[in-house]
N, C-alpha and C positions, 0 to 999 in steps of 0.2 A: 597749395599755395591761397592763401586769403587774398578773397577778393570784395574790398569794402566798398559798401556803396557811396561814400562821397571821403574824402580830403579828412573833413572834420573828423569821421567815425577812424580812422586812419592813425592822427595826429591824438586821440582821445586815448590809444591803444599804446601811446609808447611811455615812457618813463623818464625818458630823459631825449633832451635836443641840444646841441651845438651848432655853431658852423664849420664847414668843415671845407679845407680847398686840396684840390690834386694837381699836381702839373703835368699829369698825365691826361688829364682830360681839357681836350681844345674844342670840344664840339662847343661850348658856352654856356651847357647845363648848370643848373644849382644845385649844390650835395649839402648833406647835414648828416652830422653823425651822431645816432640816435643808439637810443636801449629799446629790445623788443621782448618781454617774456624774458627779461635777464638776461639777455645777450647782446653783446654790441652789434648795432646793424648800420647798413646806409642808406639813406633814403636821395633818392635822385629824381630829380624834378625834370621830365620831360616836355619839351613846347617850342611850336617854330618860333613863339616870341622871341626864345633865347637861344635857341640850338641854329646854328647856320648850317648844318648838313642836313636839317631837316627842309631847312628852305630852298638851299642850294636841291633838293632830290623832288621839289614840288610836294612834300610831306606836310599839307597843312592839316590835315585832319586825324594827325598823331597814330600812324599805323601798330606803334610799339603796344598801346594801349589797345585795338583791337585782338592784337595777337594773344597776348597776356588772357583778357577776358574770355577769350575764346577757349581757354580749357585746355590747349595744347602742351603745358609744361608737366599738367600732371597726368598723361598720356605718353608721358616722354619714358622709356626704358631707364632700368634703374641704374644700366651702367651712367647714364647722364645725369651727372648731381651737380641740377641749377641752383646757385644762388640765389635766386629770389623767390622772396619768401611772400609778397603780398603786393598787390597793387590797389590804386583807389584815383578814381576820374578827377578832374580839376579843372574850371575854366579860367584861364590867365585873367589878366589885367585889359586887354584885347580882345575878350572874349574869344580865344582859341579853345579848342580842345587839347587838354594837357593828360600826363600821366605820372602821378606818382610811385614810384618805382620801389620798394622795399625789400634789398639785399641783404643777405652775410656778408660780413667784414672778414674776407679769407685775405687780406693783404699782410698779414704778418705770417701766413702758412704758405705765401709764393714763393720769397726766396728767405730760406732760413738765416739766419744772424751769421756771416763770416762768410758767405756764398757771395762768390765773383761770377759777374754775368759772363756767357760763352756764347760766343758768336758760332753758329752752325749753318751749314747749306743745306738747305732744303730736300735737296739730292741725296746727301749722305749723312746722316744725322746720327748721333753718339748715344745710338742705345742700342741694345742687344736686340736680337731677333724673336719676335711673338712678344714683345713688350706691351703692348696693349691692348684693350678690347674695345676701344672705339680712336678714328680719328677723324677729327673734325676740322673741313677744310673752309673754310668763313671769305667769301669772296679775295680768294687766294689766287686760285689757278691762275686767272687769266695776266696776272702779274708776274707769275714764273717763265724767264726764258725759255723753260723746258719743262713745262705740266706734265708731261706723260712721266718724265723721271722724277718728280715729286710724286705721282700715283705709286708709279713703282716701288719707290721709298715708303711710302704708307703702306701697303701690302704686306712688306717685309717684316714692319715693327707690329703687324696684325696679329694676334694669336689664331688658332681656327676659330671660324664664326665670326669673327671680329666684325665690326659695320666700319666702311667711311660714308660718313654726311660731309655731302658738298652742297655750300650755297655760290652763285654766281647772279650778277646784275644781267637780266635779260633785257637786251636794248629795246628789241623787239615791241614791246609790253609800255615803254618809256613814256611821259605824257610830254607835251611839247616844251615844258620848262626845263626836264631834264637831259630833254635832247639836245635842248640849246646848251646847259650845263655840259655836256659830253664833249657837244662840237668846241667848246671855249677850251675846253681842259686838254684838247688835243690841241692847238693850238700852242700850250703854253711851250717857252725853253726851258724843260725841265733838264734837271743835272742828270739824273738816273736813265740807264738806256733805256728806249721805248721799245718795249714789244711788239712781237708783229704784230700786223694791222689783223690776220682772221682771229687773234684772238681772245678781240670783242663779240665772237660770235659764241662764246663759251658758255653764255647762257641760254641759248637755246637746246631744247632736250634731245635733239637727233644730232647736235655734235657733241654732248656730253655720252649720250650712247656710243656713238662709235671709239670717244677715248677712252670710255671706262674698259673698252672688249679689249682694248692694247694692254692692260697690265694683267689681262686674263680674271677678272673678278668672276664669281661665277653667276649671282645675282644681282639683281641693282633694278630699282624703280625712279623714274625722273618725273615730276612734276611741275608745272607752272601755276605760281599765285600771284593774287594782284587783287589787293584791297585797298577802299578809300579814294583817292585823286589816282589812283591808278587805272583807273578807266573799271571797267564791267569785271567779274569776277570771272578766273578762269578756270575750269573743271582740271582735277590731277591727273595723269595718265599714266599708264606703265608699257614698259617695254621689257 
C-alpha cells in the first residue's frame, strides 16, 4: 500500500479527478473518481468535520488514518484482498486530522449486469459447503437474533483451514461521548426488533471466547485494541 507523506503528494500522482457521488454513502464523507497508474480509483476524504459517524463515536483524531499508516494491510493474509491502495494525511479547514484514502473502484465487479438482489438469512445462506476461505463478520453479531447460528453457518461455508474474522464494539472501552451515544440509541423506538440486552457484551473477549467454542472452532485469538480518543492502548491477548 502506498503511504503518501501528504495530500498534495497523493493528488500529484493522479492522472484525472472528477466529482463522485454515491447514494450508498450516508456518513457525509466526500468522494472523487480518480485515475491512478492507469486504473480507475475512488478517493475518499475521511474527517470528523464531515463524517457524522466519527463525531457520534468520539473519533476526533481519525482512527482510520492511524490504522492504515500502521502497515496492517501489508500484513494481511493473501486471501484478504483489500481494495485500499494508498492513504495520505491532511488537515481539514477546521484543523482536524483527516485521511485521504485511495481505493480500487470495484463497483462494476460487485454485481454483474442483469443480476438481481437476493435476500438471504445469515443463518441459512445460499452457498455450497466449503465455498470460502475467509468469512468476515464486521460489527455484525450483536445485531443478529441468533449469533451462534450465524457462526455455525459461517463454519459450514469455510473450507478446511479457513478463517473467520470478527469485530465487535467493546462497550467497556467506550469514551464518555460513545457511552452517551449508545445510551441515546437504546432509547430510540426503532422499527426493527431489538436484540437481547446481553448482545451488547459481544465485544468483550471473554464472551467471544465462550461463543466461538460453541460452533466447535478449532483455534482462535481474541484481542482488544483502542487508539486515539479511545483512551490508553490495550494490548492484545490470546485465548
